[in-house]
N, C-alpha and C positions, 0 to 999 in steps of 0.2 A: 375416438378413431372413426374416421369417415368411411363411407362406402364409395367405391369407385364407380366409374361411368357404367360399367356393365354389371354392377351389383356385387363385385369382388372387393374385398378390403385391400388397400394398397400393400400391406405387409404380405398378405396371401399371394397378391399378383407378383410382387418382387420375388418371392420364393419359387413361385412357378416358373418365372422367367429364368432364375438363376438355375433351377434344375434342368429346364429345357436347353439352356446353353450349354451346361456341363455335359448333358447327354450327347448333344450334337458334336461337341468337340471331341469327346471320347470315342464316338463312333467313327468320326473321321480319322482320328489318330490310329484306331485299330484297323482301318481299312489298308493302311500301308504295311509294308513287310517289315515287321519288327518282331524280335524274339523276346523271351522273358528275362533278359539280362537286367542287371541293376540300373543301368542307365535308362533302358526302356521303361522299367517300372517307375523311375523317377519322372519320366516324361508323361506317363499315364497320370501320375498323381498331380503333376502340375496343370494338365488339361482340366482335371476334375476340380481342383482348387480354383483355378482361374474362373470357372463358371460359377461355382457355388458362392464365391465371394460377392457376387453381384446382389445377393439377398440383403446385404447391409448397405447397399448403394444409397438409400435414402437417408439413413442415419449418419454414415461416415463416407461421404463421396470421395474425399481426398484419399483416405486409406485404401478404399477399393481401387481407385485409380492406380495407385502404386503397386498394390499386390497383383492386380491383373496384368499390369504391364511387366512385372518381374516374372510372372508365370509365362507370359507370351515369350519373352526372351529366353526363359529357361527351357521350355520345351522345344523351341527352335534349335537351341544349342544341343539338345538331346537327340536331334535328328528327326523331329516330327515336323513335317511340312504341312502345318495347319494354320489357317489364317487367324489373326488375333481378334476373333469375333468378340470375346469378353472384353477386351480392352476397348473396343468401339462402343459397347454398351456403357462402360464406365466413363468414357469421354462424354458421352451424352448425358449421363447422370450428373457429372460434375459440372458441365456447362449449364444444366437446368438449375443446379444449386447455386449458380453465380460465381463458381470458382474459376474464372477465365484465365487468370495469370498462371496459377499452378497448373491448369489443365494444358495450357500452351507449352510450358517448360517441360512438363512430363511427357508430352507428345513428342516434342523434339527429341528428348532423350531416348524414348523408346524407338522412334523411327531411326535414329542413328545406331542403336544396339541391335535391331532386328537383323539387318544385313550382315553385321559382323558375326552374330550367332549362327546364322545360316551358312556362312562361309566356313566358320570354324568347324561346323559339323559335316561339311561337304555336300550340303543339299543343293546349292545353286552354284555350280562352277561351269555353266554351259556358255557363259559370255557375258560381256559387260552390257550389251543391249538388253539381254533379258532381265539383268539386275536392275537396270534403270527403269525398265517398264514396270517391273513389280513394285519398285519404290514409288513410282508416280501413282500407281493404283492405290497403294497404301495411304499415300498422302491424301488422295482424293476422297477415299473412304473416311479418313480421320476428319477432314474438313466438313464432310457431309454430316457425320455424326455430331460434331461440334455445333454446326450451324442449326441442326434440328433441335438440340438442346437449348441453345440460346434463343431460338424462335419461340419454343414453348415457354421458356422462362418469361420472355417479354409478353407473350399472350396472357400468362397467368397474372403478371404484374398489372397489366392493363385491366383484366377482369376484377382483381382485387381493388384497383383504383376506382373502377366504375361502382363496384358494390359499396365502397366506402362513401363514395359521392351520393349514391342513392340513400344510404343510411343518414348521412348528414342532412340531405334535403328533407327526409321524412322527419327526422328530429326537429329541424327547424320549423316545419309546418305544425308539428305537434305542439311545440312551444308557443308559436303564434295562436293556435286554436285554444290552448289552455289559457293563455292571457285574455283572449276574447271571452271565454267563459267566465273567467274571474270578474272582468269588467261588467258583464251582464248580471252576474249574481250580486255584485256590489251595488249596481244601479237599481236592481229590482227588488232585492230582499233586504238589504242592510237598513235602509230607511224604515221600511215597515216594522221589522223587528225591533228596531231602536225605539219606535213609537210606542209598540206594545210594552217593552221593558220600562221605558220611562213612565208611561201612564199607570202601569201596575205598581211600580215604586212609589209614585206620588199618592195613589190611592191607599196603599198600606200605611204610608207615613201620616196622611190626613186622618185616617181611622184611629190610629194609635194616639195621635195628638188629641183627638176629641174624647179619648177614653173608651171608644167603642170596640167591640170584639171583631178582630179581623176574620172574615169568612175563609174558610179552608180553600175554597176554590180560588179565591183571590191570591192567597199565598202560593197555591199551585201555579197559578198563571205567572206570577213574579219569578218563581224558580224556573219555570219552563222558559221564560224569556231570557233569563240569565244564561241557561244551558244552551239555548238556540243561538245566542249571541256569541258564546264561546265556540260553538261548533262551526258557525259560519265563519268566524275569524280564522279558526284553524284550517277550514276548507279553503278560504281565500289564500291563506299563506302556502298551503300545499300546491294550490294551482299556480302560484306565482313563483313557486320555488324552482330553482335550476338544478335540482338533484344534489345540492351540496349540504342540505339539511336532512339528517336521517329521519325517517318516518317514525311514528310512535310504535313501540314494541313492548316486549316483556318488561323492560326497565321502567315503563311508565304505568304498569298496572297498579302498583301500590298508590300512585296518586289518584287513580280512579276510585279505588276503595275508600281512601281517606276523604275524598269529595263526597261520596255517598254517605259516609258517616256524618259529615257536617250538615246534610240535609235532613237528618233525623233518623236515618235507617242505621240499625246497629249492624255494620258490615265488618267482616273479619277476612283476613287473607292468610292462607296457609300454603307454604311451599315445601314440597317434599322431594327427596331425591338429591343427587349432586348436580348442581347447576352447571351447565355447559353451553357454549355458543350454539345458537340455532339459526337456520336461514332467516333472512329479514322477512320473507313472506310468512313464515310460520309465526314469528314474533308479532307481526302486524295483525295476523288473523286472531291470535289469542287476545290482543289488546282490543280489537273490535267486538269480539264475542262478549268479553267482560263488560265493555261499555254498553253494548246493546242490552245485555242481560239486566244490568243494574238500572238502566233507564226503564225497561219494561217493569221491573219490580217496583220502582218508584211511582210509576204512573198507573199501572193496572192491577198489581198483585195484592194491594192492601196488606202488605207485610210489615213486620216490625224488625225481622232479622234476615240477614243474607250472609251466605258464606261463599267465598271463592277459594278453590283448591287447586293448585297447579303442581303436577307431579312430573319430575324429569325422569325419563327412562333412557336406557342406552340408545334406543333408536325411535323413540316416540315421546312426545310431550302431551300429557293428558290434562284436560281442564274440566272442572265441574263447578257450576254455580247453583246453589240451593237457596230457597227462601221458604218462609213459613206462611205464606199468603193463603188466600182462600181457595185455591185450586184443589180439587179432589180427584181421585181416580175415576169417579163416576161422570165427570165433566170432561168431554173430549175438548182439547184446545183447538181454537180456530187459528190456523197458521196465518200470521200477518206477514207483512213485508219484512220486518225485522227477523223473524225466525227463518223465512226463505232465504234472506240474505246471508245468514249465519251458515245455513246448510250449503249454499252455493260456494262459499268461501272454502269451507272444509273439504267439500267434494272436490273442488278444483285442485286441492293439494293432495288428494288421494287418501284423505282421512275418513273418519267415521263421526257421525253426528246423531244425537238423540236429544229430544226435548219433550217432556211429558210430566204430568202430575206425579207427585210422590205419594207412596202408600200412606205415609203418616201425615199427609197434608202439605200443601205448598207445591212448588214447581222446581224441577231440576232441568239443567242444560248441561249436556256432556258432550265433549269432543275429544277425539284422539288424532293428533296430526303426526305423521311420519317425519322423522329427522334423518337426513343423509349426512352423516358425519365423516369428515376427511380422516382416512386411515393414517 
């Protein structure tokens, strides 16, 4: 629900308007000479109802138009010489909502009924000229109210169209920039990474063919080249994507763990709690944290085991990645780009993040991400 121009919510503003119109109609009606008869009490009630019904003008403009018109005819028939102010507001609201035909038909019907109701109650029997003048004034006010509503509707439509045009222009520029970045990455990095990958593959193959022991550093370079090639390919695909392909999320975490297991790390995945849909941003963040954590473990931790635990709660998704590497509580970790990136992702979603050595040895990464579920 938005906030109005002056900081007041539209619903609150509608209610205040309805209350003000109802009070004005009631005060005007009470200023005449009326007794507490049943007909007069009905007139007072119609004055109040006609004003208060405007509170629903934004949600049900046609219904409010009909009710306010009937109330105006009703209190005129009851002998209350009060202008149909609530009906004018209703005409304005209905025209603003784009209900032009039904507004015109209802206005004609109410304009025809008001003089008859006034004559039936004996309000205006002073002459035909007065009646004609009053009818012309009512028509003028109705036209003014309808024109104001139509003008505002057109202004809002043009504003929406302008906003839509700006969004489309910004989206098109973003797409062009994304494709430009993809081309630059492809031209500058793909070739170099491919050379590193091919050279390391050839070196490992030659060493094994000769019966020589393959250095661990060479194997690490080969695996890093493969991973870099996969990541670059995925990045290029994401940059070229037109938002039709869903980004990686929670459903892709098992693949990450399985891939880590194939590289020689004993990695396990545990999922606790009842699974439910989470926002795409949360799923993507969990995926990136697991990806970065397993990459850090493989490169820096000198670990043999890693465990990934994802726990679903009613309003939070908790993630924990542990390893049995060489980190100890006595050695303070130096936050690198990977850890800083994880923390920024979690903080941006309003979650909590912790990365520190474990008491029993190794390192742990924990994150709690809030989940706003539809009720």
